[in-house]
N, C-alpha and C positions, 0 to 999 in steps of 0.2 A: 323568176327566182324560185327555186325548190330545194328540197333536201331537208336535213334535220339540223338542229342547233341545240347545244347544251346550255340552257338558261334556267334559272329559278331553282330547280331541285335536282339538277344534274341528270335529268332524264331526257333521253332523245325524243324530241317532238318534231313531227314531220310538218313542215310549213304547208305543203300541198294539202294534206288532210285537214288541217285547221282552217285553211282558206276555203275549202269546200263548204264548211259549216257557215262561214261568213257569207258566201254567195247564196246560200239557201235560207238566210235570215228572212223572216216574215214580218216581224215587228221591229221597226227601225226608228231610232231617234238620231236626227242629224243636227249638229250644233254648228252655227255659222257665226264667226267672230266679226267684231267691228272693223278690224283692219282689212279683212277681205271685202266687206261691204262698201268700204270707202276707197280701198287701194291706197291708203295714206293721204287721200285728198280731203276736201271739205264737204263733199256731197256724196250721196249714195250713187253707186254704179248700177244704174237701172238695167243696163244691157247684161252686165255680169249676173245680176239677180235673175233676170229672165232666162238666162242659159242654165243656171242651177235649178230653177223651177222646172225647166223642160226635162232635166234629168230625173228629178223627183217625180214628175208626172208620169214618166215611163215606168217607174217603180210601182206607182199607185195603180196604173192601168194594168200592170201585170199581176195585180191581186195582193200586193203587199200594203201593209198599214204603216204610214210614216208620220211622225211628229217632227216639226221643225222647232228648234230652240234658237232664237235669233237675238243677237245684239243689234246695235244700230240706232236705237231711238235717240240716245244722247248725241251720237255723231250726226244724225240727221237734223237735230234741233239746234246744234251749236251755231251754224251760220245765221239762223233766224234771230239769235240772241246777240249777234255781232261779236261773238267770242272767237278769238284766234288762238286759244290756249285751252288746256283742259279745265273743266269746272273747278273753281277754287274752293267750293264748299258744297255741302249737301243741297242747299237751296238752289244753287245754280245747276247742279246736276238734275234735280227734280224739274226745274223749269225747262231745261234742254230736253229732257225726256218727254215732258208734256207737249212741247212744240213739235217734236220729231216723231212721236208715236203714230200719228195719223199718216204722215208721210211714208214711214216705213211700211205700215200695214197696206197702204194703197199700192205700194210697189209689188208686194206679194199678191194682193187681191187681183190686180190687173194681169199679172203674169200667169197665175193659175186659171183665171177665167178664160184665157186664150186656149187653154187645153180642156175646157169644159169641167173644171174642178172648182169646188167652193172651199173656202177656208173658214176656220173659226178662231178668233183671237182669245187667248188665255193669258191673263196677267196674274202673276203669283208673287207672293212675298214668302219669306222663310217661315213666318207665322202660319201661312196656309198649309204647310206640310208638317210643321212640328206639332200641331194639335191633331190628335188622332181623328176626330170627327171631320175636321176640315180636310185632312189628308185624304180621307175616304171620299169625301164630296168631290175633291179635285180629280181623284181617280175615276169617279163615276162620270164626270163631265167629259173627260178625255176619251173614256171608253165609248160614250154615246156618240161623240163626234166621229170617231173612227168607224164605228159600226154603221153610221149613216153615210159613210163615204167621203167625209170631209177631211181635210188636212189641218190639224190644230197647229197654230203658230203661237209659240209660247215665248214670253219674255218676262223678266223680273218687273214688277210694278214699281218702277223707279220714281214715278210721279208723286207717290205718297209714302213710300216705305221709309221708316227711320233706320238709322245706322245699325241698331241692335237687332233689327229684324231682316237684314239684308243677306242674300246668298253671298254677295260680294263679287261673284263672277258667274258667268253662264256655263262654265265647265261643270261647276258643282250643281247648278240648276239642271243641266242636261242629264246628269247622273240620277238626280232625284226623279226626273220625268221617266227615264228608263225603268226605274224601280216602279213607278206608279202604273205604267202600262204593261209591265211584264215583258219588256223588250228583250230580244235575243241579240241585238247589235246596237251599239252606240258608235256613231261616226263623228269625230271631232275634226272639222275642217279648220286648219290653222294656217299660219304663215311659215311654218317649218315642215320639213319633210317627215319628221318623226322624232323618236328619242335617239339621241346620239351618246356614245361613250364619252365624248368630249364636246365642248362648245364649237360647232362648225364655223362660227364667226371668227374664232381665234385660230383654230386648226382646220384648214380646208381639207385635210386628210382624215378628219374624224370619222369613225365608223358608225354607221347607222345600225341600230338594233332592230332586226325585222320581227322579232318575237320576244315577248316578255311573259313568262309563265306566271310570275307573282311579283308584285311591287314590294320588294324588300327594302330594308333601310339603306343598303348599298345602292339600289336603283334610285332611291329618292335623293341620294347624294349627287346624282347626275344632273338634277334639276337646276335651272337657272332662275332669273327674275323675270319681271314683266318687260314688255318691249314698246308697244305703240302708244301714241298719245291718247287715243280714244278707247283702248282696250283695258281690261282690268285683270286678265288672266295671264299666266305664265306656265312654264313647265310644272311648277309645283302644283298648281290647281288641276292640271291635266292628269298628273299621277294620282292626285286625290280622287278625281272622277273615275279613273281606272279601278282603284280599290273599291269604291262605292259600287260601281257596275258589277265587278267580279262577285261581290257578296250577293248580288241579285241574280246571279247566274247569267249575266249578260257580258259578252265580249265587247272590246272596244278597239276601234281603229283610229289612230292618229295619223293624219296625212295632210299634205299641203293643198290648200284650196286654190292656189295660184296655177295649178296644173290645168291643162286644157279642158279635161272632163273629169274632175276629181271624184265625183260621186259615181259615175258610171265605171270608173277604173276600179273602185272598191269591189264592184260586182263583176269585174272582168276576169280575164284569164290569169293575169300575173299579179302577185301580191304587191301592195304599195304601202309605204309608211311603216308604222309599227303596229303590230297586232298584240293586244293584251288579252290574255285568255280569261275566261270566266272560271270561277270555282266550280269544282265537280259536285260539291254538296252545298249549294247555296242556302242561305238562311231562310227561315220561314218569313212570311209577309210581316208578321208582327215584329220579329227581331230585326228585319231589314229596316223597318220604320225607326226602331230604337237606334240602330247603328247609323243610318244615313240621314234621317230627317229631323230628329229631335235636337233641341238646343241644350247644351251643357250649362248647368247652373252652379256647379261646384266640383271640387276635386277631393278625392280620398286617397291618402298615401297608405299603401299596405305593406305588411312585413312579408318575408319570403314564404312563410307557411301559408299565408292567405292567397298569395299569388299561385302557389302550387295547387292549393285546393280548387281555385277557380279553373285552372287548366285541366283539372280532373272532372269538371262539370258540377262542382259543388256551389252552394249558395255562399254569399259573403256574410260572415259573422262579425260582430263588433270586436271580438278578441283580436282579430287580425288587422285592425285599423290603427295606424300609427298617428295620423293627424288628419284634420278636416279643415278644408278651406272653402270659403264662399258662403253666401246667404241663399238658402234654398228651403223649400217646403217639402213635406211629404208628397210623394207622387212626381217630383221633379226628376230630371235626369242628371246624373253626375258621372264624372270620369274616375276610373280607378288607376292609380299610378304605382309603379314599383319603386324601390328605394333609389333607383337611378333617375327617377323622373319620367320614365317611359310609360306612355299610356297603354295599359294592357287590357282594359275593359270599359264598358259603358253600360249603365243600367238605371232602372227606376228605383229610387231610394224610398224606404219606408218610414224614415224619420226626418224631421226638419234639422237644419244645420246646428242650431243651438243645442237641441237634445242629443244629437249625435256626437257633438264634441264632449258631452258629459259622460257618455257611455262608451266612447272609443276605448278599446283595449280591455273592456270588461266582459265577463261572462253574462249570458242572457238571464241567469237567475239573480243577477244583481240589478236588473233594469228597474224593477218596481221600487226598491228602496232608494234608488238614485233619482228616478223621474217622478215617482208617485203614482205610476200606472204601469201596467204590463202590456207592452206592445208586441210587435212581431219579433219572433226569434231571429229571423234573417233580416239583415240590413238591406240587402238586395237579393231577391229570390232568383235562383238560376233560370227560371222561366222568363225573367225580365232582365236578363243580363246577357251581353254580347261580348265575346272575347275579341280583342283588337290587337293583341300583341304581335309585333313584327318579328319575323324570323330573320336571321342575319346572313343566311347563305345566299349565294347567287345561283 
């Protein structure tokens, strides 16, 4: 498949040129979902895993650095718990993950060992990337493993994580890992061929989108729900991962892992699946951390003037805040919404929720008389704020 396609900003993009960048990627994150690892059955497909490892080993031996983000620990552990259904609660999921983590890692370890490659296990929770120091520590660990020639195998730490600190899906986790290592390509192996204009399960004639320049609100409307018994992601989480990766300057390929050689095909001669392009001007490392990794503790609704100011690169002032929701402290991250409830920005707030509710809509010269102290003029400084507003064009 080659040629050009008008998607995103009505600019002609040549698929051939964009796929040349994909094939030349040197830092790669590959996410493998539960449904692929089990094939819908109750046990891991060891032969399938071995074949995918062989493909990855070829990339590593060719000088590329690869991180695997894998699901499967819960799926591997379910039979040991005698469960023939999805876990009914967090405790059951943690128990299944505990029972299955060793089985899953052993599959990867044995498969890579046959190619003379060692792996390193990395278990992360949302808390590990939302706190800046732990975020940097996780990055250093991954970098060290890669520089020493190992393949990091990453999974969410399902055995101990609480619901509030979960990534919730490994699509999101894989985008965070792509950010951490400065990847130039994220590959999501899924049970679908890519992003379609319609649900192919309903309309067999649905058209596959081979290229998405930008994940707009219209593109997001194409997303469906989750599918398999053991998986937690769906098209919604894959589009979220694409947006996160794009901010990091990382392209993403969504393709079907049930193909004969799905990883090798990504680096082959012909485009496969859907390619999501990276932003031309990615965010700085610090702003990527704010945008992709931090946990939102509250919401601020802004008036039109404040939204316009943020779009022009200004800091957020109290005068433009219409309402404040949530319990948060100074230094926490909050979302900024417009009057329609659309999330337009995310940033580090300089006041706690109670104080901010008192000064919302006020000028900064009124702060001292209202609060009894004079704090920061800016509620969120522009250096600690990231614009997230969706554009509505296709």
